[in-house]
N, CA, C and O atoms as a GROMACS GRO file, in nm:
protein
  340
    1MET      N    1   0.085  -0.117   0.000
    1MET     CA    2   0.000   0.000   0.000
    1MET      C    3   0.090   0.124   0.000
    1MET      O    4   0.186   0.134   0.076
    2LYS      N    5   0.054   0.217  -0.088
    2LYS     CA    6   0.129   0.342  -0.096
    2LYS      C    7   0.032   0.459  -0.088
    2LYS      O    8  -0.083   0.450  -0.131
    3ARG      N    9   0.081   0.568  -0.032
    3ARG     CA   10   0.000   0.688  -0.015
    3ARG      C   11   0.062   0.800  -0.097
    3ARG      O   12   0.183   0.819  -0.096
    4TYR      N   13  -0.024   0.875  -0.167
    4TYR     CA   14   0.021   0.985  -0.252
    4TYR      C   15  -0.058   1.111  -0.219
    4TYR      O   16  -0.181   1.110  -0.218
    5ASP      N   17   0.013   1.217  -0.192
    5ASP     CA   18  -0.051   1.346  -0.163
    5ASP      C   19  -0.046   1.432  -0.290
    5ASP      O   20   0.060   1.480  -0.330
    6LEU      N   21  -0.161   1.450  -0.352
    6LEU     CA   22  -0.171   1.527  -0.476
    6LEU      C   23  -0.244   1.660  -0.456
    6LEU      O   24  -0.286   1.724  -0.552
    7ARG      N   25  -0.257   1.701  -0.331
    7ARG     CA   26  -0.330   1.826  -0.301
    7ARG      C   27  -0.265   1.947  -0.366
    7ARG      O   28  -0.336   2.041  -0.404
    8HIS      N   29  -0.135   1.948  -0.379
    8HIS     CA   30  -0.065   2.063  -0.437
    8HIS      C   31  -0.098   2.083  -0.585
    8HIS      O   32  -0.071   2.190  -0.640
    9LEU      N   33  -0.157   1.983  -0.649
    9LEU     CA   34  -0.193   1.992  -0.790
    9LEU      C   35  -0.334   2.048  -0.811
    9LEU      O   36  -0.374   2.073  -0.925
   10HIS      N   37  -0.407   2.068  -0.703
   10HIS     CA   38  -0.545   2.120  -0.706
   10HIS      C   39  -0.630   2.037  -0.802
   10HIS      O   40  -0.638   1.915  -0.784
   11ASP      N   41  -0.695   2.096  -0.902
   11ASP     CA   42  -0.784   2.023  -0.993
   11ASP      C   43  -0.710   1.950  -1.105
   11ASP      O   44  -0.773   1.882  -1.185
   12ASP      N   45  -0.580   1.963  -1.112
   12ASP     CA   46  -0.501   1.904  -1.221
   12ASP      C   47  -0.426   1.779  -1.176
   12ASP      O   48  -0.311   1.759  -1.215
   13PHE      N   49  -0.488   1.697  -1.095
   13PHE     CA   50  -0.420   1.581  -1.038
   13PHE      C   51  -0.439   1.452  -1.118
   13PHE      O   52  -0.368   1.354  -1.093
   14TYR      N   53  -0.533   1.449  -1.212
   14TYR     CA   54  -0.567   1.325  -1.281
   14TYR      C   55  -0.450   1.263  -1.355
   14TYR      O   56  -0.424   1.143  -1.341
   15THR      N   57  -0.379   1.342  -1.433
   15THR     CA   58  -0.266   1.289  -1.510
   15THR      C   59  -0.162   1.228  -1.418
   15THR      O   60  -0.113   1.118  -1.444
   16ARG      N   61  -0.128   1.299  -1.312
   16ARG     CA   62  -0.027   1.248  -1.219
   16ARG      C   63  -0.075   1.122  -1.149
   16ARG      O   64   0.002   1.028  -1.129
   17MET      N   65  -0.201   1.119  -1.111
   17MET     CA   66  -0.256   1.001  -1.046
   17MET      C   67  -0.247   0.880  -1.140
   17MET      O   68  -0.208   0.771  -1.098
   18GLY      N   69  -0.282   0.899  -1.266
   18GLY     CA   70  -0.271   0.791  -1.364
   18GLY      C   71  -0.129   0.743  -1.382
   18GLY      O   72  -0.104   0.623  -1.390
   19GLU      N   73  -0.036   0.838  -1.388
   19GLU     CA   74   0.107   0.801  -1.400
   19GLU      C   75   0.151   0.717  -1.281
   19GLU      O   76   0.220   0.617  -1.298
   20LEU      N   77   0.112   0.757  -1.162
   20LEU     CA   78   0.153   0.685  -1.041
   20LEU      C   79   0.092   0.545  -1.037
   20LEU      O   80   0.160   0.449  -0.997
   21ILE      N   81  -0.032   0.532  -1.077
   21ILE     CA   82  -0.094   0.400  -1.078
   21ILE      C   83  -0.020   0.309  -1.176
   21ILE      O   84   0.012   0.195  -1.144
   22GLU      N   85   0.005   0.360  -1.295
   22GLU     CA   86   0.066   0.278  -1.399
   22GLU      C   87   0.214   0.246  -1.372
   22GLU      O   88   0.260   0.136  -1.402
   23SER      N   89   0.286   0.341  -1.315
   23SER     CA   90   0.431   0.321  -1.302
   23SER      C   91   0.480   0.287  -1.162
   23SER      O   92   0.586   0.226  -1.147
   24ASP      N   93   0.405   0.324  -1.060
   24ASP     CA   94   0.457   0.308  -0.924
   24ASP      C   95   0.387   0.197  -0.844
   24ASP      O   96   0.443   0.147  -0.746
   25LEU      N   97   0.268   0.159  -0.885
   25LEU     CA   98   0.197   0.051  -0.816
   25LEU      C   99   0.217  -0.080  -0.890
   25LEU      O  100   0.221  -0.083  -1.013
   26LYS      N  101   0.228  -0.188  -0.816
   26LYS     CA  102   0.235  -0.322  -0.874
   26LYS      C  103   0.092  -0.374  -0.889
   26LYS      O  104   0.002  -0.328  -0.819
   27VAL      N  105   0.072  -0.467  -0.980
   27VAL     CA  106  -0.060  -0.528  -0.997
   27VAL      C  107  -0.103  -0.588  -0.863
   27VAL      O  108  -0.028  -0.661  -0.800
   28GLY      N  109  -0.224  -0.556  -0.822
   28GLY     CA  110  -0.278  -0.603  -0.696
   28GLY      C  111  -0.249  -0.511  -0.578
   28GLY      O  112  -0.306  -0.527  -0.471
   29GLU      N  113  -0.160  -0.414  -0.599
   29GLU     CA  114  -0.125  -0.321  -0.492
   29GLU      C  115  -0.228  -0.208  -0.484
   29GLU      O  116  -0.292  -0.173  -0.583
   30VAL      N  117  -0.243  -0.154  -0.365
   30VAL     CA  118  -0.340  -0.048  -0.339
   30VAL      C  119  -0.268   0.084  -0.321
   30VAL      O  120  -0.165   0.093  -0.254
   31GLY      N  121  -0.324   0.188  -0.381
   31GLY     CA  122  -0.274   0.324  -0.365
   31GLY      C  123  -0.381   0.412  -0.303
   31GLY      O  124  -0.498   0.404  -0.338
   32ILE      N  125  -0.339   0.496  -0.210
   32ILE     CA  126  -0.429   0.592  -0.147
   32ILE      C  127  -0.390   0.729  -0.200
   32ILE      O  128  -0.276   0.773  -0.185
   33PHE      N  129  -0.486   0.797  -0.262
   33PHE     CA  130  -0.460   0.927  -0.324
   33PHE      C  131  -0.539   1.035  -0.251
   33PHE      O  132  -0.661   1.025  -0.236
   34LEU      N  133  -0.468   1.136  -0.207
   34LEU     CA  134  -0.528   1.249  -0.138
   34LEU      C  135  -0.526   1.368  -0.233
   34LEU      O  136  -0.422   1.404  -0.287
   35PHE      N  137  -0.643   1.429  -0.255
   35PHE     CA  138  -0.650   1.546  -0.343
   35PHE      C  139  -0.747   1.648  -0.287
   35PHE      O  140  -0.829   1.618  -0.200
   36GLU      N  141  -0.736   1.770  -0.338
   36GLU     CA  142  -0.821   1.880  -0.294
   36GLU      C  143  -0.953   1.875  -0.371
   36GLU      O  144  -0.953   1.860  -0.493
   37VAL      N  145  -1.064   1.889  -0.300
   37VAL     CA  146  -1.195   1.871  -0.360
   37VAL      C  147  -1.236   1.985  -0.452
   37VAL      O  148  -1.281   1.958  -0.564
   38GLY      N  149  -1.224   2.107  -0.412
   38GLY     CA  150  -1.270   2.219  -0.495
   38GLY      C  151  -1.422   2.220  -0.504
   38GLY      O  152  -1.489   2.235  -0.402
   39ASP      N  153  -1.477   2.204  -0.626
   39ASP     CA  154  -1.622   2.213  -0.646
   39ASP      C  155  -1.694   2.078  -0.645
   39ASP      O  156  -1.809   2.070  -0.687
   40TYR      N  157  -1.630   1.974  -0.600
   40TYR     CA  158  -1.684   1.839  -0.589
   40TYR      C  159  -1.698   1.766  -0.722
   40TYR      O  160  -1.725   1.646  -0.722
   41SER      N  161  -1.682   1.832  -0.835
   41SER     CA  162  -1.690   1.761  -0.962
   41SER      C  163  -1.572   1.665  -0.978
   41SER      O  164  -1.581   1.566  -1.049
   42SER      N  165  -1.461   1.695  -0.910
   42SER     CA  166  -1.343   1.610  -0.921
   42SER      C  167  -1.366   1.472  -0.858
   42SER      O  168  -1.293   1.378  -0.890
   43ILE      N  169  -1.464   1.459  -0.771
   43ILE     CA  170  -1.491   1.330  -0.708
   43ILE      C  171  -1.545   1.232  -0.812
   43ILE      O  172  -1.493   1.121  -0.825
   44GLN      N  173  -1.647   1.271  -0.885
   44GLN     CA  174  -1.701   1.183  -0.989
   44GLN      C  175  -1.601   1.165  -1.102
   44GLN      O  176  -1.587   1.055  -1.155
   45LYS      N  177  -1.530   1.272  -1.139
   45LYS     CA  178  -1.430   1.262  -1.244
   45LYS      C  179  -1.321   1.162  -1.208
   45LYS      O  180  -1.275   1.086  -1.293
   46SER      N  181  -1.279   1.162  -1.081
   46SER     CA  182  -1.174   1.069  -1.039
   46SER      C  183  -1.224   0.925  -1.046
   46SER      O  184  -1.150   0.836  -1.086
   47ALA      N  185  -1.349   0.901  -1.008
   47ALA     CA  186  -1.406   0.766  -1.016
   47ALA      C  187  -1.414   0.721  -1.162
   47ALA      O  188  -1.379   0.607  -1.194
   48ASP      N  189  -1.460   0.810  -1.249
   48ASP     CA  190  -1.469   0.778  -1.392
   48ASP      C  191  -1.330   0.753  -1.451
   48ASP      O  192  -1.312   0.662  -1.532
   49PHE      N  193  -1.232   0.833  -1.410
   49PHE     CA  194  -1.096   0.821  -1.459
   49PHE      C  195  -1.036   0.685  -1.422
   49PHE      O  196  -0.975   0.620  -1.506
   50ILE      N  197  -1.055   0.643  -1.299
   50ILE     CA  198  -1.004   0.513  -1.253
   50ILE      C  199  -1.069   0.400  -1.333
   50ILE      O  200  -1.001   0.306  -1.374
   51LYS      N  201  -1.199   0.411  -1.356
   51LYS     CA  202  -1.270   0.309  -1.434
   51LYS      C  203  -1.217   0.304  -1.577
   51LYS      O  204  -1.198   0.196  -1.632
   52GLU      N  205  -1.193   0.421  -1.637
   52GLU     CA  206  -1.140   0.427  -1.774
   52GLU      C  207  -1.002   0.362  -1.782
   52GLU      O  208  -0.968   0.300  -1.883
   53LEU      N  209  -0.922   0.378  -1.677
   53LEU     CA  210  -0.790   0.316  -1.675
   53LEU      C  211  -0.798   0.165  -1.656
   53LEU      O  212  -0.700   0.094  -1.681
   54GLY      N  213  -0.913   0.116  -1.611
   54GLY     CA  214  -0.931  -0.027  -1.593
   54GLY      C  215  -0.893  -0.079  -1.456
   54GLY      O  216  -0.870  -0.198  -1.439
   55HIS      N  217  -0.885   0.010  -1.358
   55HIS     CA  218  -0.849  -0.030  -1.222
   55HIS      C  219  -0.971  -0.023  -1.132
   55HIS      O  220  -1.078   0.023  -1.173
   56GLU      N  221  -0.955  -0.068  -1.009
   56GLU     CA  222  -1.068  -0.079  -0.917
   56GLU      C  223  -1.067   0.033  -0.813
   56GLU      O  224  -0.970   0.048  -0.739
   57LEU      N  225  -1.174   0.110  -0.808
   57LEU     CA  226  -1.192   0.211  -0.704
   57LEU      C  227  -1.251   0.140  -0.583
   57LEU      O  228  -1.365   0.095  -0.587
   58MET      N  229  -1.174   0.132  -0.477
   58MET     CA  230  -1.216   0.056  -0.360
   58MET      C  231  -1.290   0.142  -0.258
   58MET      O  232  -1.377   0.093  -0.186
   59ASN      N  233  -1.255   0.271  -0.252
   59ASN     CA  234  -1.318   0.359  -0.154
   59ASN      C  235  -1.298   0.503  -0.197
   59ASN      O  236  -1.201   0.536  -0.267
   60SER      N  237  -1.388   0.588  -0.155
   60SER     CA  238  -1.382   0.730  -0.183
   60SER      C  239  -1.447   0.800  -0.064
   60SER      O  240  -1.564   0.777  -0.036
   61LEU      N  241  -1.372   0.884   0.004
   61LEU     CA  242  -1.429   0.947   0.123
   61LEU      C  243  -1.370   1.084   0.151
   61LEU      O  244  -1.258   1.116   0.111
   62LYS      N  245  -1.449   1.162   0.219
   62LYS     CA  246  -1.408   1.296   0.259
   62LYS      C  247  -1.306   1.284   0.372
   62LYS      O  248  -1.332   1.217   0.472
   63PHE      N  249  -1.191   1.349   0.355
   63PHE     CA  250  -1.084   1.340   0.454
   63PHE      C  251  -1.099   1.449   0.560
   63PHE      O  252  -1.084   1.424   0.679
   64ASN      N  253  -1.129   1.569   0.514
   64ASN     CA  254  -1.156   1.682   0.602
   64ASN      C  255  -1.240   1.782   0.522
   64ASN      O  256  -1.303   1.743   0.424
   65GLU      N  257  -1.241   1.908   0.561
   65GLU     CA  258  -1.328   2.006   0.493
   65GLU      C  259  -1.292   2.030   0.346
   65GLU      O  260  -1.381   2.064   0.268
   66VAL      N  261  -1.167   2.014   0.306
   66VAL     CA  262  -1.128   2.047   0.168
   66VAL      C  263  -1.060   1.932   0.095
   66VAL      O  264  -1.034   1.943  -0.025
   67ASP      N  265  -1.030   1.823   0.162
   67ASP     CA  266  -0.954   1.714   0.101
   67ASP      C  267  -1.038   1.588   0.086
   67ASP      O  268  -1.128   1.561   0.166
   68TRP      N  269  -1.006   1.511  -0.016
   68TRP     CA  270  -1.075   1.387  -0.045
   68TRP      C  271  -0.971   1.277  -0.060
   68TRP      O  272  -0.859   1.302  -0.104
   69THR      N  273  -1.009   1.156  -0.024
   69THR     CA  274  -0.920   1.042  -0.037
   69THR      C  275  -0.988   0.934  -0.120
   69THR      O  276  -1.104   0.901  -0.096
   70ILE      N  277  -0.916   0.879  -0.217
   70ILE     CA  278  -0.967   0.763  -0.289
   70ILE      C  279  -0.865   0.650  -0.275
   70ILE      O  280  -0.744   0.673  -0.269
   71VAL      N  281  -0.917   0.530  -0.270
   71VAL     CA  282  -0.833   0.411  -0.257
   71VAL      C  283  -0.852   0.331  -0.386
   71VAL      O  284  -0.964   0.296  -0.424
   72VAL      N  285  -0.739   0.303  -0.454
   72VAL     CA  286  -0.742   0.238  -0.584
   72VAL      C  287  -0.657   0.112  -0.580
   72VAL      O  288  -0.546   0.111  -0.527
   73LYS      N  289  -0.710   0.006  -0.637
   73LYS     CA  290  -0.634  -0.118  -0.651
   73LYS      C  291  -0.597  -0.135  -0.797
   73LYS      O  292  -0.683  -0.132  -0.885
   74LYS      N  293  -0.466  -0.152  -0.823
   74LYS     CA  294  -0.420  -0.171  -0.960
   74LYS      C  295  -0.458  -0.311  -1.006
   74LYS      O  296  -0.429  -0.410  -0.938
   75VAL      N  297  -0.523  -0.318  -1.122
   75VAL     CA  298  -0.572  -0.443  -1.177
   75VAL      C  299  -0.487  -0.480  -1.298
   75VAL      O  300  -0.447  -0.393  -1.376
   76ASP      N  301  -0.460  -0.607  -1.312
   76ASP     CA  302  -0.390  -0.657  -1.431
   76ASP      C  303  -0.486  -0.646  -1.548
   76ASP      O  304  -0.591  -0.710  -1.548
   77LYS      N  305  -0.453  -0.564  -1.646
   77LYS     CA  306  -0.544  -0.537  -1.757
   77LYS      C  307  -0.572  -0.661  -1.840
   77LYS      O  308  -0.682  -0.673  -1.896
   78LYS      N  309  -0.479  -0.754  -1.850
   78LYS     CA  310  -0.503  -0.878  -1.925
   78LYS      C  311  -0.610  -0.961  -1.857
   78LYS      O  312  -0.698  -1.016  -1.923
   79ILE      N  313  -0.604  -0.969  -1.725
   79ILE     CA  314  -0.703  -1.046  -1.651
   79ILE      C  315  -0.838  -0.976  -1.657
   79ILE      O  316  -0.941  -1.041  -1.675
   80ALA      N  317  -0.838  -0.844  -1.642
   80ALA     CA  318  -0.964  -0.767  -1.645
   80ALA      C  319  -1.033  -0.785  -1.781
   80ALA      O  320  -1.155  -0.801  -1.785
   81LYS      N  321  -0.958  -0.783  -1.890
   81LYS     CA  322  -1.018  -0.800  -2.022
   81LYS      C  323  -1.076  -0.938  -2.038
   81LYS      O  324  -1.184  -0.953  -2.095
   82SER      N  325  -1.007  -1.041  -1.989
   82SER     CA  326  -1.058  -1.177  -2.003
   82SER      C  327  -1.184  -1.198  -1.919
   82SER      O  328  -1.271  -1.278  -1.956
   83GLU      N  329  -1.197  -1.128  -1.807
   83GLU     CA  330  -1.317  -1.140  -1.723
   83GLU      C  331  -1.436  -1.068  -1.785
   83GLU      O  332  -1.551  -1.104  -1.760
   84ASP      N  333  -1.407  -0.962  -1.868
   84ASP     CA  334  -1.515  -0.886  -1.932
   84ASP      C  335  -1.584  -0.965  -2.044
   84ASP      O  336  -1.695  -0.932  -2.085
   85GLY      N  337  -1.518  -1.066  -2.093
   85GLY     CA  338  -1.590  -1.144  -2.189
   85GLY      C  339  -1.512  -1.188  -2.302
   85GLY      O  340  -1.564  -1.256  -2.391
   0.00000   0.00000   0.00000
């Protein structure tokens, strides 16, 4: 399990989060990403982004008044594709 603080990126954290999932997490490993909420649209966008990447969003919760935490499990894309059909 690894923790990443992306609050300093404000609303522009998606690209960096994707890079970290793809390059820094091992298949089956969990990453905890902390980001700044802003107008709350980033919460749904982050869930959609994780789904588009083909990984599993395990949890999404409010950390404090301005920060949000999501927990992502890196999925082996070959296995995920074979399970889809």
